[in-house]
N, C-alpha and C positions, 0 to 999 in steps of 0.2 A: 504494500500500500504506500503510495507516494502522494504527499500533500502538494498540490499545485497552488502557489500563492500568487494571485493576480497582481501585477505591478509591484511585487515585492522582490527585494534584492535576492539574488540566488543563494541557495542554502550552502553553508560551509560544508564541503564534502569531507573535511577532516574532523568534523565533530564526532567525538568518540563516546557517545552516550552508551554506557554498558548495556542497558536494557534494549534500546532500539537497534544497536549494532548486533546484538545477539539475535534479535528477531528480524533482522534485515529490513528495518523500517526507517525511512527518512523522516526527520523531524526538524522543525525550526531550530536553528542553532543559536538563537538569542531571543531575549524577551520581547524585543520590538517586533520581530517577525511572528512570534507567537501571538501577541495581542492582535496584530493585523490579520492573522489567520482566523482568530475567533471573530473579529469584526466582520470579516467577509462571509464566513460560513455559519456563524451564529449571531447575526447582527442584533436581533431583537431579544435575545436571551438576557434576562436579568442577571447581572454578574455580582454586584455588591449592593446590599441594602443596609443603611445605617438606622439603628433603632435609637431614637433620641433619648428616651427614658427607659430603654430596655424593652419597650412595648410598641411605641408609635413609630411607624415607618416614615421618617422625616425626609429621606432622600434616597434614591437608588440610581444605579447606572447600568445600562446595557453595555455590551462589548462595543457596539457601534458608537455609542455616546462617549465612552471612555477613550476610544481611538480618536474621535474628533477633538475632545478636550485636550488630549495629549499633543495632538498636532498644533492646536492653537497656542498652547504654552511653549512648545518647542520652537515654533516659528518666531514668537516674540523673543525668546532667548537667542536665537540665531541672529535676529536683527540687532541685538545688543552686542553681538560679537563675542560671546562667551562660550562658544562651543569648545569642548575639551577641558573646560575648567571644572572645579569642584564647587558644589552648591549645597549650602545648609538647607535642610527641610525642617522647619519649625512649625508644627501643626498640632492642633488639638485633635482628639479622636474624631474620625469622620472621613467622608469621601474626598475632601479637599487634598488630603495627604496622597491618596492614590493617584489622582489626576496629576499632581505635581511630580510624583515619583516617575511616572511614565512620561510626563512632559520632558523631564531631564533626559531620560533614556532616548527619547525621540530626537533630542538635540545633541546627542553624544556628550552630554554633561554627566559627570559622576556625582550622584546624589549622596548626601550624608544625613541620614535620619537622626534627629536628636530630640531630646525631651525639651519642649518649649519652656523657657524660664518664666517663673511667676514672680511678680514684683522684681526684687533684685536677686532672687534665689537662682542658683545655677549659672550665674553670669561668668564666674571665674572658669568653670568647666567649658562654657561656650567659647570664651576667649582662648582657652588652651587648644580647643579643636580648630578654631580659625587659624591660629598660628601654626599648628602641626600640619594641617591639610593645605595651607596656603589658599584657603577658599576666597573667592572673589565675589560671590553672589549668594544671596539668601532668599528663599521663597517661603512665604508665610501668609497668614491672614491679617486683615487690617487691625483687628483687636490686639493681636500679639505684637504687631509692629508698633502700635501706639504705646504699648507698655514698655517695649525695649527702647524706643526713642527717648523716653524720659531719662535714660541712663547714658545716652550718647556722650554727654559732656565728660563723663568719667571713663568712658570706654571708646576711645578714638578708633581702635581697631574694628569695633563693631560698626561705628558710624561710617567707616570707610568702605564698607561692603555695599554692593549694588543690591538694594532691597526691591523685591517684586512681590506684590500681593496678588493672589490668584482667586480670592473669593468674590471680588467685585470686578473681575476682568470680563469684558463683554465683546471685545474686538474679535471679529471672525477672520482668522488668518489661515485656517486649515488648508485652503486651496493652494496656498503658497508653500506648503511644507514639502520637503524632499527627503527621501530616506537617508539616514546617516550611514557612514561607512564603518560598520562594526562587525565583529566576528564572535565566535564562541569564546575566544580568548581575551576579548575586550573586558575591561573592568566594568562591572555593573553598578556597584556602589561600594562605599566605605562604611563598614560597621565598626563604630568606635566602641571599644571595650569599656567596662565600667570604671576602670581606673582606680581600683581599691588600694593599690600599692604604688601610686605615682601618677604621672600624667597619662591621660587616656591615649590609647594607640589605635590607629585605624587599620582594621583588617581588610585586605584587598580581596574582594569577592568577584569572580568573573561570571559571565553568563553561563559558561560551561559548568562551573561549580554549582550554580543554582539549578540548572536543568537536570544534572545528574543527581543532585540531592533530592529533587522532586520525584525522579524516577524511583529512587530508593524508598521514599515515603509512600509512593503510590503502590508499589508492589507489596510492601509489608502490611499496609493498612487497607488494601483492597477497595479503593475508591471506584465507584461505578458512575454511570450517567445519572443514576437516581440518588447519588450521595448529596448531602447538604451539610455545609460547614457552618458552625456557630462559634463566634469568638468575641471575647472582650479584651484580649491581650493587646498591649500597646504596640503600635506599628513601628515605633522607633526601636523596639526590641527585636532581636533576630527571630524568635519564635513567632511573635505577632506578625512580623512582616512576611517571613518566608512561608509559614503555614497558613496564616490568616489571610494573606493577600495573594501571594504567588502560587500556592498550591491550588486554589480554586481556578485560577487562570490556566494552570498547567493541565488540569483535567476538564476544564470547561463546565464547572458546576457552580451553583449559587452559594454565596456566603452572606450570612447575616451577622452584623457587627454591632457592638455597643461599647461604650467607654469603660475603662477600668473603674472609674469613680462610680458609675452606675451599678456595676457589680458589687463593689465594696460597700456601698450604701445599703444595698438590698440584695444579698447573694441569690435569693430565689429568682431574681430576674433572669439570670443566666439559664437556670434550669427551665424556667417558664418559656424562654425563647426556644430551647431545644424541644420542649413539649409541643409548643404551638406550631413550629415550622418543621416538625418531624426531623430534627437534626440527627445526622448519623455519625458525624465526626466532630469532636471538639477537644481542645487542649487547654491545660492549665497547670500551674505549679502545684506542688503538694499542699501549700497553705490554703488554696482555694477549695479543695475538697474537704479539708478540715473545717473551714469556715462554714461551708454549706451544712455539714453534718451537725455543727454546733448551733447554728443560728436559725435554720429553717424550721418552722413550727409544724406540728401535726396537721393543723388546719391548712397550711400552705401545701403540704405534701399531698393532700387529698385532691388538689387541682392539677397535679403533675402526671404526665404519661411519658416515661422515659424509655419505653420499650423500643423506640427507633434507634437509640444510641448504641452504635456498634463499636466505636473506637473512642475511648476516653484516655487521651495521653496524659500521663503524669510525668512532667519533666521540668527542667530549668533549675531545680534545686533537689536536694536529697529526698528520695522517695521513702516514706515510712509505712511499714506494714500495718501498724495500728490504724493509720488514717485510711488506708484502703479498706480495711475490715469495717471500720465504723461507717464510712460512706456507703459501702455496699449494703450493710445492715440497715442503715437509716432509710435508704431509698429502694430497697427490694420491693416494698409494697407499691412503688410507683412504676414497677416494670424494669428497673435497672438491674442488669446482670453483672456480677463480679467479673465475668469473663471478658467484659468490654474494656477492662483496664489494660492499657498498654504502656507500662513504665518505659522510659527511654533516657538515653544519655547523649549529650552533644555539647558543642561549644561553638562560638562564633568563628574560631580559627579553622574549624572543619565545616564551615558554612552553616550547618545546624545539626543534623543528625550524625551520630557515630554508630549507635546501636539502639534498637528498640524491640519490644515484644510485638509479635505479629498478632493480628486480629484472630487468627486461627488457633492461637495458643493462649493458655492461662498464665498469669504472672507466677513466677517461681519464688517461693519463700524458703530461705535457707538459714537454719539456726546454727550459729557458730559460737565457739568459746571466746568470750571477751578477752580473757587473759592472753590467749594465744594471739588474738588479733593485735593486741598491744605489742607483741613481739614480731609483727609482720608475718605471722603464720596463720594458715587457714585450717582450723580443726572443727569438724562437725560436732555440735553440742549434743550431749546425751540428756535424757530427761532429768537425771539426778544432778547435773551440773548446775551450780548456783549462779555463776556469772556467765550469762549467755545473752545473745541478742539476735534479732531476726533481720536479715538483709534481704532486699528485694532485687531480683534479677532484672537486668535492663536489656535482655534479648540479644540480638545479633544484627548484622548488616545484610542487606539484600543484594549488594553489588560487590565490586572487587576491592572494597576497602579492607585493608589489612590492619589488624589490631594486635599489638604485642605488649605483654606485661614485662617491664624492664626494671632491673635494679638501678635506681637513680645514681648510685655511687660507682658501681663497677661497669655500668652500661651493658650488662649481659642479661639475656632473657631469664626470667624467674622460673623456678620450678612450679609445678601445678599447685602446690600447697603454700605458695608464698604470695604475699601482697607486694606489688610493685607499681611503678608509674605506668600509666596508660600511654602508649605511643601509637600513632596512627599514620598510615600512608594510603594514598589513593586519590581519585579524581575529585573528591569533594574537599580535599584540603586546600585552603585558600593560598594565595600567592605570597603572603607575608604581611608585614606591617608597613604602612605607607611611610616612605622616606626614612626607614630605620633599618639599615643594613645589618648592624651588629645584632640587634634584637631578633631580626628575621633569621639570621644564621643560627643563633642560639636556640630559637624555638621551632623553626620550620625545617631546619636542615640537619637534624641530629642523625648521628650514625651509631650503630652498635659497636661494641668493642672490637669486633672482627672486621669493621669497615663497611658492614652492610647498611644500606640506607638509601634514600633519606626518609626521615620520619618527623612528624609533628609531635613535640613533647607537650602533652596536655597539662601537665602539672597536677593531674588527678591520680588518685591511687585506686587500685582495684585488683581483681583476679578473675580467672575463668573457672567455671564449674560446669562440666558437661557441655562445653561449647558456648556457654552463655556468660556475658560480661556482668560482673558485680562491681559496683563502685563503692568504695569504703570511705573516701574522704579526699581532702585536698592536701597535696604535698607540703605546701607552704604553711598550711593552717595546723598541721599536726603538732600537738603539744607534747614535748618531751620533758617529763617530770620524773626525777629519780630514775632515769634510764628507761622508762617505759613510755610507749606511745599512747596518747589519748586523743580521740577525735573530738574536736570542739562541739560538733553538732550533737554528739551523744550527751555531752555534759549540758548543753543548752536545752535539750529535750527534757532532761531530768529537772532542770531549773524551772522550766515553764509548767511542768506537771505538779510541782510541789506546793503551789499556793494559788488561790483564785485571784489574788491581787496582781499577779504578773501577766503582762500582755503576751498573747501567743505570738510566736515567730518574731519576737523583738528582744532577743538577748544575745550576748556575745561572751565567749570564754576565750581568754588569751593569757599569756604568761609575761611576766616582767622579771628582770634580774634584781634580786635583793641579796646583798652580801655574797655575791658570787653564785647564787643558786636561783633556779627558775621557780617562781611562785605563781600560783593561779589567781587570776583576777576575773571577776564576773560583773558584767553590767547588764541590767535588765530594766525595761520600762515598767513603771508602776501604773496600774489603772487609775484614771483621773479621779474617780470617786474616793480613792484611798489617800489622796494627797493631803498632808497635814492632819490626818485623822488619828485619833487615839481609840483604842478598842479594849474593852473589858469583857473577857469571855471566859466562862467556866469550862472545865474540861468536857463535861457532857454536851454543852452547847457547841463546843468546837467540833466534837465528833459528829454531831448532828449536821453541822454546816458542811463537813466534809462528805457526809453521805449524800448530800444534795449536789455535790460537785459532779463534773463530767466523769465518765468511766475511766478515762485515762489518768485523771488526777487521783481518783479514788484508789487506784492500784498502789500508788506510792503512799498516800495518806494513811491507808489502813495497815501499813507495815508496822508490826509491833515495835520494831526498833525506832520507829519514827515518832513515838508518843512525846508530847511536850505539854507543859502546863503554861498557860498564858495569864498573866495578871495585867494590871493597868500599865500599858507601855505604848509607845508610838507604833503604829501598824508597820512602819519600816523595820523596827527591831524584830517584830514577829516574822516578817518575810525573810529578813536576813538569817534569822535562826533556822527557819525552814530550809532555806537554800543550803546552809552549812551542813545540816544533818543529812539532807537528801544526797548531796554530793559525796559526803563521807561514806554513807551506807552503800551507794550504788557504784562508786568509782574509787573508793579508798583514798580520797584526796582531801587535804586540808585547804580551805580557801583562804588566801592571804587577805583579800579585800573584796568587798561587794559594794557596788554603787547602783542604787535604784534611780532611774532617770525619769524625767517628765515625759509623758506620752508624746510620741511623734518626734522625738529629738535624737534617738539613736542613729548614728551615721548609717546611711543606706545608699545603694546604687540607684540609678534611675529606674531600674527594673524591680526594685524592692528587696534586693539581697543585702544582708547585713555586711557592713565593711568592718571586719575584725581589726584589720590594720589601723583603720581610722579611729576605731574605738580605743585601741591601745595608745595611739598618739594623743587622743583627747584626754585619756587618763594621765599620761605622763605630763601633758601640757596644762592640765587642770582646766580644760575648756568644755567638759561635758556638762549638760544641764542636770545637775544632781538634785534629787528630792531627798534622798537619805543615803548617808555614807556609813558603812560599818565601822569606820575608823573613829567616828564620833562617840 
């Protein structure tokens, strides 16, 4: 089967898409040709629909309309003489981002999706990206530009950009557009990393990277012409852009979108959209499933029909077995099947996906000995083992991606029962970091001790079990205390489960050097209602309060070794006491210092991930917004 694209530049015969090469099928070699193919062959099909409040269809685009909008924006850019430049995309959630993104591609401009600044927040990061990318132009909406212009006097680098608003652009220039000269190897966009340990770096992603990644996603998750994608993920994030915007285009299927804020304000809206539009595929980080299981009421569940949901990706952060179990249990009455869960692992440097569970398989849960894991050993736990934990498998790849577990010190492949760094090679690995040759060589051009390579060093730790990838943590984040490895996410989970006053997914565990020894420090956000509050609770009343807690907190609270008596004291002291005892019981560690923070102030990336390095720096520099300090 050969696609004939009327008036479209010839297909790149060297495009080596694994799936299509294997099946001897020609396919558009870049996203411009792909969108134009959809516009010609499926002109009136609804491509993207934005749900303003999670329910109301405020605006939608067909492929033909998107093609025309992209041509309009591209022609304007070409008239400005900025073809080949880098352009910031600063948009709120909605259709405007999509038209601007493809407008850049249609003009051979390299788009840079970024989180739009609010007031004066994120301006420093924005300035860092402008300097690193050498951006000359910025596309946005009038409202966002009005906000940024207020700061131009203090940000001359931003003021010097050529700003272009697309939400009030009415000029019709589509007829004057001409196809750009791009190939599968041309850069499609720069995905700037979160920058948790320094200045953000721009990952160079090509059209080939994206199309091969889409082929990988398509095969593993079995999209069909009847599939429907529902998403609330931010489009400046790799998963939101690639799976929420590009995957629907790749397969020619509809996508219904809402803003992250809409979901966070009322998590049921996400599931209501899946129910209403018969969504078959949807993706979210682990915290979103936990939030739904905790917040959605029995009355709201009665309105949901989730039987159409075939693929529920859990990715972008560590996948927790207890969350999968609670979500499946909470929504089984709504028709949700636990077999729909498809945990996955990926990173921007590999475009998006490295490995994921197929829709034809069930998630694998593997119990291991915690003590052995701390020694980088993988030992299956027995029922009688006291210290054990459950790891969730992240599946495999569908294409020719090679994944190797490597000892990060000796650069030799690990044994089957050893934890090591995850190294990746293949056609989805990006081209490197923009204008950073040294860091590109270090991260993207790694070789094994025997000279074999090249590989992408992910910085993540894991192992293989029966051909499936298990991810255990982040190499740089591993805490080494008294010669043993401790994963911060495990400690953070214990912290968040030990007291109702601690905000979920808003804690960080890290170490600092004190008198030549590594000491554990924990920061955690305190629920707003507990700020400046004192509490007098009897032991029976405390036990009753704990029984009313969520199931996951109750497991820790009911531990006999966890009993404590509380008299009149600041709630902060009570929470600190809870954290100390829980961490001691479950990890055998003494906590050097605990800082309870004001809600919404713990350092995070634009995609919501906790920045442990920034938390550590804030602790050392005394810049954290502290509500209660265990040192007091």
